[in-house]
N, C-alpha and C positions, 0 to 999 in steps of 0.2 A: 861828106865822108863822116862815118861814125867811128870814133875811137873807142875801143873796147878793152878793158883790163880783165883778164881771166886769171883767177887765183886758185890753184889746186896743187896738192902735194904729190900727185901722180903725173909725172912728165908725159907718159904715153897718152893719158886721157886728154891732157892739155893740147898736145900736138894734134890729136885727132879732131878735137873740137875746133881748134884754130883753122884747120883745113876746111871744115864744114862752114864755119862762119865766114871765111874769106872767099867762099864760092860767090857770095854777094860782094861785088867789087867795091861797094860803098863802105865795107867794114875793114878796119885795120886793127888787128888784135895784138896786144902786148901780153906776154906771159910772165907769171912769177909764181914761185912755189911756197912762199911763206907770208904770214900776216904782216910781219915787220917790213919786209920788202914792199908789200902791197901798199902800206900806209905811206912809205917814202915816195913811191911812184905816183900815188893818188894826189899827194900834195905837190909834187914837182911838175906833174903834167895835168892836162885837162881831159878827162875821159867822159864820153857821153853816157856810157853804160859800164857797170862793173859786175862781173859774175864771180861769186864766191862759193867755193865748196863748203859744205856744212861742217864736215868732220875733218879737221886738220890737227896734227899733233901738238903744235906749239900755241896756236890760237884758233879757236873755233870760228866758223863763219858768222855766228851770232855776235861774238865779241868783236870781230873785225868790223862788222857792220856798224856797231855802236861807236867804235873809235873813229871810223872814217866819217860817219855822219856828224860826229862831234866836231870834226875839223871842217867838213864840207857838207853842210846841211842839205844842199840841193842835189846831192848825188843820187843817181838812179842805180840801185843795187838789187841784183837778182841772186837768189840762192840756187846754185846748180849742184844737184846731188843725186846719188843713186839710192839714198836711204829714205825710209818713210819719214815724212816731216810732220805728220799729224800731231805727234806728242809735243812738237816744238812750235806749233802754228802760232799760238798767242804770243809767245815770247819773241818770235821773229817779226810778227806784225808790230808789236810794241817797240822793237828795235828800229823799225822804219824801212823794212825791205819793200820793194815794189812788187815782187812776186817770186814765183818758184818755177824752175825748169828741171825736168828729170833728165838724167844722163842717158835714158833709154829712148829719148825722142829721135825721130828721123831728122834728116838734114833739113827738110822743108819745114817741119814743125819747129825746129830750133830757130831757123831764120825768121819765121813768122812771129815767134815769141819775142825775139829781140826787136823786131820792127814795132811790135805793140809797146814794148817797154820804152822805146825811143819816143813814142807818142805819149808817154806818161800814162799808159793804160795798165791797170793792175793785171797780173798774170797768176791765176789760180786754177790749176788743172781740175777738170770736172770730177774725176775720181776722188780728189781731196775734198771738194765741196760736198759730194755725196757722203763721204766718210764722216765729215764733221756734222752733217745733218743727222746722222745716225747716232752720234755720241750724245746721249742724254742720260741723266741719272736714272737708275733703276728705282722702282717704287720702294724697295727696301732701303736704298741709300737715302731717299728723300725722307722716309720715316725716321731713320737713324739721325739725320741731321736736324730734323725738326724737334727731336727729343733731346738734342745736344749730345748724342752719343755716336761716336764713329768707331767702328770695329776694324782694326788693322791687324794684319798678320805679321809675324816676325819678319817675313821677307819685305813687306811694305815698309816696316820701320827701318830695316837695314837700308833700303833704297832711299828713304827720306833722309836718313842720317848722312848719306853720301851726297845727296842733292844739296843739303844745307851747307856742305863744305865747298860747294861751287864746282864740283867735278862734272866733267862732260859725260855723255852717255857711254862713250867708249871706255873711259876710265872706270866708271861704275860697273859696267859689264865685266871688265877684267877683274875688278876687285871682288865681285860676287860670283865669278865663274859661271856666267850665263852669256848667251848670245846677245848681241846688241838688239836684234829684232825682238827677242823675248823681253828684254828690259824695256823697250819702247812700249810693248803691249802692257806690261805691268804698270808703267807710268800712266798710261791712258786710264787703266782701271783705277789706279790710285787717285787720279784727278777726279774721277767720277765719285768715288767714295767720299772725298773731301768737299765736293761741290765747287771745285776751282778749275781754272783754265790755264794755269801756267805754273812753272816751278816756283817762282817768287810767291805766288798766292798760296801754293801748297805748303811752303815752309812757314809762312806767316800764320796760316790757319792751324797748322799742326802745333805751333807754339802757343797759340791762343787756347787750344784744347788741352795743352799740357802733354802733348805727344812727343814734343821735342823740348829739350831744355837748353837754354842759351840763345 
């Protein structure tokens, strides 16, 4: 039997996913809707696989992953989300996730992904691999970085400022009055300009270049 912990702040999504997962009678799914509760359950019980939503109001899937792995280093954690994860890819890999599952997957695709995770196989959707392969610095960005000059727009700087505060994409999008998808696209472009692959690297590089103070 595979014990699965599913963490999502949308009860209807959790219930639907639980029904699909338990079509495989080897799966027993436990639900919870907050990061704090997830940590308590993870410590109290022994789960074979944990599925975390990426964007949750009190604690993001990234933060939850770090905290659980800090307590239980051998945990198998999958990010289960409907959002584009490309802008978060490096941060999630560094956090220690086993893979990524889209909420748009069919029942069979979902079950197969969980079976792969149980075998400790990484789960990276092909469209994401193709997207990451296309993400490479433009000739202009390479030239700017080689000369030590990076040109950022006011919008880039505003996003960087909020990223440096540790805010989530949702919080930054609300603060700057843009859609979350638009923000994620801007972050991808910003990473390319700076020649970095994660939020942490972006903040560090910006400070080195004097684009951020503090």
